[in-house]
N, C-alpha and C positions, 0 to 999 in steps of 0.2 A: 562539732562546734569549733568555730574559729574565734580567736581574739582579734578584734578589729579596732583600729584607731582611725578616727575621722577628723580631718581638718576641714573647717567650714561646717562644723556639726550643729551650729545654732542658726544657720540660714534657712531660707524657705525650703530648700531641698534637704539640707542637712538634718533638720529636725524630723522630717518625714522618713529619711533614710535610717535614722537611729531607730525609730519605731519598727520599721520593716525588718531590720537586721536582728533586733531583739526578738521579734515575733518568730523569726526563723531559727532562733536558738543560739545565736552568736553572742559572745561577750563584746560589749561596745564601750569604748572610751572616747570622749570628744576632747579635742584640743580647744581650750578657751582661756582667755586672760582676764575675763571679767567675772565678778561675783554673780551678776545676772545670768551669765552663760552657765556657770556651775549650778545655779539653782534650777535653771531650765533643764539641764541634762539630768540632774537628780530626779526631777519630777517625771522624766521619761523612763527612769530606771537605769540610766547609763552612768558610767564613771566619768570623771573629768580630770584633765591634766593641764597644768599651766605651762605652756611652752611658747616660744617665739618662733613663728613660721619662717622667719628670715635668718634664724640661727641654727646651724647644723647640729652643734653639740646639744642644744636644748631639745631639738626634735629627736635626735638619736636616743636620748634618755626616754623620751615619751614613747618612742616606737619599740623600745627594748621588750622582747617577749611577744610582740604582735605577730600574728600570721599574715595579716593584710593591713594595708594602709589605703584609705580612701580620701582622695583630695577633692573636695567640693568647694574650695575657696573661690569666691568672686567678690567684686565690689562694683555692682552695676549702679550707675547714677540714676537719679530720678528721671521720669519722663520729660520733665521740663528742662533738663540739662543734657539730654542725650546727644543733641546736635553740637555741643561744645566739646571739641577734642580734648581740652584740658580736664574735662570731667572724668575722662577715662584713664587718667594717669595712674591712679591707685590700682585699678583693675589690671592695667598693663603690667605694673610692677609685680602684682601677685602672679600673673600668668607667666612672667618671664623669670623673675628672681625667686619667688617662693616655690614655684613648681620645681625648679632646679634644686633648691635646698632640700625640699621634701624627698625628691628622688634619691639624692645622695645620702641623706640620713637614713632612708628606708633600706638602702643597699648596705650601709655600714652596720645597721642593726640586725641584719640577717633576715629581713622580712621576705616572705615568699611571693606575695602578690601586691601590686600597686594598681589602684583604679584611679584614672585621671579624668575629670570632667572636661568636656569640650563642647562644641556647638555644631549644629548641622548646617550652618550657613557658610561653611568653608568651601563648598563645592562651586565649580563654574556653572554658569547658566546651562540647564539641561533641557529647556523647553518642556515638551510633554513626555520626554523619556524618563524612565525610572533610573534613579541614581543609587547604586549600592556603594559599599565602602571602598570599592576600587575605582570609583569614578574620579576624574581629574579634580583636584582642588585648585582654587584660585586665590584664596585668602583675600586680603584687602581690608581696609578699615579696621574695625575692632576684631575681625576674625584672624588677623595676622598673628597676634599674640596667643590666640587659642592654638594655632598650629605650632607655635614655639613651645607651649606647655606640653603638647602631645609629643613633640620631639624630645624634650627633656625627659619625659617619663619613659620613653623607649630607650634612649641612649645612655642615660645616667643611672639607670636601675638595671640590675642583672637578673631579676626574677621574672615572673609572669606579669606582663603589663596588659591591662585592659583600658582602652579608651572608649568613653561613652560620648557620642556626639548627639547632644540633646537638641530637640526642636524648641521653638519659642514657648516658654512656660505659660500655662493658663491656670488660673485659680484665684481665689478670693484675695490672697496676699501677694499676687503677682502685680508688679508695677505696670507692666504692659497692659494687662487685662483692665485694670482700673482706668488707665489713660485712654484706651481704645473705646471703652464704654462712654466716657465723658465726651470724647470727640464725636462719637456717633450720636449722642443726644443733641449735639449742636448741628447735626446733619452732615458731618464730614467723615470721610474715610481715613483710617490710620495707615492704610496700605501705601507703601512707597514704590511698589512695583505695579506693572500693568494688571488689568483685571484677570487675564488668563494665566498669570504666573502662579505656580504652586508655592505655597508657604508651609514649611514643616512646623507643626505645633504639637504641644504635649501637655496633658493634664499633670499637675504637680504630683498627684498621688501615683500616677503611672511612672513618673520619673524616679520616685523613690523605690518603686518595685523593681525598676531596672537596676538600681544599685545592688539590691539583694541578688538579682539574677547574675550580676557580674561576679559573684562569689563562686558560682558553679559553671559559668561559661568558660570555654578555652580562652587562652590569651589571644588578644586581637583587638581590632577596632570595630565598634558597633554603632550603627545609627539607632536613635531612640526617638521615635515620633509616631504620630497617628498612622495606623495601618493603611488608611486611605486618605492621603494628603488632600487638602482642599485648595481651591484656587482663591485668589483674593476676591473674586466676584462672589463666590459661595460664602466666604467669611463675612463679607460686607452685607450680604442679604440676611444672614443669621443675626448679625449685629444690629442691623436696622430694625428687624422684627423685635428683638429684645429691648431696644431703646424706644420702640413705639414711634418711629419716624419713617419717612418714605426712603426712596433710594438715596444712598449716601453720595455726596459730591467727591469725586476723585481728587487726589493730590496731583500737583504738577509732576511730570516725569522726573525721576531721580536716578542717580547711579549708586553703586555700592552693593555689598553682599545681600542686604535685605530686599533689594529690588530684583534680584535674580529669580528665575523660576527654578525651584529645587524640589522636585518630586522624589524625595528620598524614601528608600525602602528600608524597613526595619526587619526584614525577613530573617536576616542572619541571627539576630538575638532571639527571635521567636523560636527558631529551629535549634540553636545551640545552647540557649540559656533558659528556654521554657517560659520566656516573658511574652506577655500580650497586653496591649493597652485595653483598658476597660471601657473607655469612651472615645468618641471622635471629638477631641477637644476643640478643633477649629470651628465646629458648627453646633455641637450638642450641649454646651455648657453656658452659653450666653444668657439664656432665659433664667437659668438657676442663679447665676451670679447677679444679674440685674435685679432679681427679686430680693 
């Protein structure tokens, strides 16, 4: 059993990760500054610690005695504000400043393992080719600060570092999922890339299981997405069927990370961490969520 401290423990992935880690027999404490967060963690059976994620001394105290720290902090804006660069300022600050503070505090506290959340959209356009964790990254847009968080975790922490590059989250409490369904009901596609582009996606429950797998996998970087990534055309077909409409109208061509074709392979985490996604989130969940 490991003692694990999680930052971002009350978010959509954090809460699920707490349950997975507790079920695996680990001791879990979540970092939260709100009474609601403490109540939520208590209801899950986890401990709570009031610490400031931008203050190293505060975090060092919270991390004291921990075997591992898991950083799942994000602040993703709502779907209606995602196109506004200013809406991402808090998320960028978390990925740059907080990730650095967490890595330094974990090192000072003598933590053995640091798990850092990242995203699978950091890769350059790969067309139809499979992209493993050694494929070239391009960053750009909101993915640039995700790469900064990865670098902070690797360079400012001296223990075992595990980076999890998650696909686009699918689930009832995923903002993207709700927005894509509403857009589909109006007959429009939410895809910003061409129909043949691959889009890495991931069920929220599978993402949490990957966090638990990160406790047993060797240090390194791991893609975490559907085993068989779908194209935008496949996703739109599943969305249209779930929404009860005909073929979806495509968006005008756009640039940026989400428009790239990224057929990411999660083989490494399956082989080294024993993790496997339970569903193909890109196509198999829309009917259930729409219902």
